[in-house]
C-alpha positions in Angstrom: 39.8 32.3 60.5 41.3 28.9 61.2 40.2 27.3 57.9 42.1 24.1 58.8 39.6 23.5 61.6 36.5 25.2 60.5 36.0 23.9 56.9 35.8 20.3 58.3 33.3 21.4 61.0 31.2 23.3 58.4 31.1 20.0 56.4 29.9 18.2 59.5 27.3 20.9 60.1 26.0 20.7 56.7 25.3 17.0 56.8 21.8 15.6 57.4 22.9 12.4 59.2 19.4 11.2 59.4 18.3 11.7 55.9 18.4 8.0 55.1 17.8 6.5 58.4 14.6 4.5 58.4 13.2 2.9 61.6 10.3 1.8 59.7 11.2 -1.9 59.3 9.9 -2.1 55.8 11.0 1.3 54.6 14.3 1.3 52.7 16.2 3.6 50.2 17.3 2.2 46.8 21.0 3.2 47.6 20.6 0.9 50.7 19.0 -1.9 49.1 21.9 -2.0 46.4 24.3 -2.8 49.1 25.0 -6.2 50.7 22.8 -7.4 53.5 24.9 -6.2 56.1 25.6 -2.6 54.9 22.0 -2.2 54.0 21.0 -3.1 57.4 23.5 -0.7 59.0 22.8 2.1 56.8 19.1 1.8 57.1 19.3 2.2 60.8 21.9 5.0 60.8 24.8 2.7 62.4 27.7 3.7 60.2 30.1 6.6 61.0 30.5 8.4 57.7 32.3 11.4 59.2 35.4 10.9 57.0 33.2 11.0 53.9 31.3 14.4 54.5 33.7 16.1 52.0 32.9 13.5 49.4 29.2 13.8 49.9 29.3 17.6 49.6 31.0 17.4 46.3 28.2 15.4 44.9 25.7 17.6 46.3 27.5 20.6 44.8 27.4 18.9 41.4 23.7 18.1 41.5 23.0 21.7 42.4 25.2 23.0 39.5 23.3 20.9 37.0 19.9 22.1 38.5 20.8 25.7 38.6 22.1 25.7 35.0 19.2 23.5 33.6 18.0 26.2 31.2 21.5 26.5 29.7 21.6 22.9 29.4 18.3 23.2 27.3 19.9 25.8 25.0 23.1 23.7 24.5 20.9 20.6 23.5 18.7 22.6 21.2 15.9 22.7 23.6 15.5 19.1 23.9 16.1 19.2 27.7 13.9 22.1 28.3 11.8 20.1 30.8 14.4 18.3 32.9 13.2 17.4 36.4 15.8 17.3 39.1 15.7 15.8 42.5 12.1 14.6 42.8 11.1 12.3 45.7 9.6 8.8 45.0 7.8 6.3 47.0 6.8 2.8 45.8 6.0 -0.5 47.2 6.9 -3.8 45.8 5.0 -6.3 47.8 5.8 -5.6 51.3 9.0 -3.7 50.8 8.6 0.1 50.7 11.2 2.1 48.7 11.6 5.8 49.2 14.2 8.1 47.9 15.1 11.0 45.4 16.0 10.4 41.8 18.7 12.6 40.2 17.2 13.6 36.8 14.2 12.6 34.6 13.8 13.8 31.0 10.1 13.7 29.8 11.1 14.2 26.2 13.2 11.0 26.3 11.1 9.4 29.1 14.3 8.3 30.5 16.0 8.6 34.0 19.7 9.8 34.5 21.6 9.0 37.8 24.9 11.0 38.4 27.9 9.6 40.2 31.0 11.7 41.1 34.4 9.7 41.2 37.8 10.7 42.1 39.7 9.1 39.3 38.3 7.4 36.3 41.5 5.3 36.1 40.3 3.5 39.1 36.6 3.3 38.1 35.5 -0.4 37.5 32.1 0.5 35.7 29.3 0.1 35.6 29.2 -0.6 39.4 26.6 -3.1 40.1 25.0 -1.4 42.9 24.6 1.5 40.9 22.7 -0.3 38.2 20.6 -1.9 41.2 19.8 1.6 42.5 18.8 2.8 39.0 16.7 -0.2 38.6 14.6 0.7 41.5 14.0 4.3 40.5 13.1 3.1 36.9 10.3 1.1 38.5 9.3 3.8 40.8 9.0 6.3 37.9 7.7 3.6 35.4 10.3 4.5 32.8 11.8 1.9 30.4 15.4 3.3 30.2 18.1 5.3 31.9 21.8 6.2 31.9 24.5 6.3 34.5 26.5 9.5 34.3 29.9 9.5 35.9 31.6 12.7 36.5 35.3 12.9 37.5 35.7 15.3 40.5 38.9 16.8 39.4 37.8 18.3 36.0 34.2 17.3 35.4 35.0 14.8 32.8 32.0 12.8 31.9 31.6 9.0 31.1 28.3 7.6 30.4 27.0 3.9 30.8 26.1 2.5 28.4 29.1 3.7 26.4 27.9 5.9 23.6 29.8 3.9 21.0 28.0 0.7 21.5 24.7 -0.3 20.2 22.6 0.2 23.3 22.1 4.0 24.1 20.3 3.3 27.4 20.2 0.7 30.2 16.9 -1.1 29.6 14.6 -2.0 32.8 15.2 -5.4 33.9 12.4 -7.0 36.0 14.7 -10.1 37.0 17.3 -7.6 38.6 14.4 -5.8 40.3 13.2 -9.2 41.8 16.6 -9.9 43.2 16.8 -6.4 44.8 13.4 -6.9 46.3 14.5 -10.2 47.7 17.7 -8.8 49.2 15.8 -5.9 50.8 13.2 -8.1 52.2 15.8 -10.0 54.1 17.2 -6.9 55.5 13.7 -5.5 56.4 12.9 -8.8 58.1 16.1 -8.6 60.1 15.3 -5.0 61.2 11.9 -6.3 62.3 13.3 -9.4 64.2 16.5 -7.9 65.7 16.1 -4.2 65.7 19.0 -2.1 66.8 22.2 -3.7 67.9 24.2 -2.2 70.9 27.2 -4.0 69.9 29.0 -5.5 66.8 28.3 -9.1 68.0 24.6 -8.4 67.7 24.5 -7.3 64.1 22.6 -10.1 62.4 24.8 -10.3 59.2 28.5 -11.3 58.9 30.8 -9.2 56.7 30.7 -10.3 53.3 34.1 -9.3 52.2 33.0 -6.5 49.9 35.0 -3.3 50.0 32.3 -1.6 52.2 32.4 -4.3 54.8 36.2 -4.2 54.8 36.3 -0.5 55.4 33.3 -0.2 57.7 33.2 2.2 60.7 30.3 1.6 63.1 28.5 4.1 65.1 26.4 2.1 67.6 24.1 3.8 70.2 23.7 3.0 73.9 20.4 2.2 75.5 19.6 5.8 76.3 20.3 7.0 72.8 18.0 4.2 71.5 15.1 5.2 73.7 15.5 8.9 72.4 15.7 7.9 68.8 12.7 5.7 68.9 10.5 7.8 71.2 6.9 7.9 69.6 8.1 5.7 66.6 8.3 2.2 65.6 8.5 -0.4 68.5 11.8 -2.0 67.4 13.7 -4.5 69.6 17.0 -3.8 71.0 19.8 -6.5 71.0 23.0 -6.9 72.8 25.3 -9.6 73.4 25.9 -11.1 76.8 29.1 -9.2 77.3 27.2 -5.9 76.7 24.3 -6.5 79.0 
């Protein structure tokens, strides 16, 4: 067995590359709506190359599965208070014309609180809380109609845990912020409008948003389709426009 070659290929095979791709102009995932306009647009249409992150994604999936598998033991260790934890439930909620769809990590009915798990390579370089994580959490809080939540950061190397809000301050939970939700919806609406107006770009010049300078824009790796691929992807689906610069056409 050539593990040097086969493990990366296994990681590629395990990825559902279309799990967050939404060609319906008005449907968007909370994780996408939490990004800048450009990255949300590209992510929504599946136009980013994440092949070098498949290992990172798999570590996150493994941790989620680890917690769900041992939910009963978690309950025992917490004196039964977590006996009804709900993991990985799909949600769908409309806010005006924007349709958010996604899967929350964990809901505790006893506390009426949501928990969002985030794995990180090294806490030394974690500037937390990450604003896009709070945005994502806010959408899920609205979707599930819960008043409070926590971000649970897990260090990949040793499973060290950090909670936001930190447990030595007065606030135990993040409280739902309707003004933050309004800002997220406004950003998502602009992205959805751009998808409806410009559709799928065939080249970088046709992407309707410029790079904003965020680390995602600076490390961006595009995976843009050709016309034949677009025709196949949209067959029987939404009638999105296809845009290309003069040099491409």
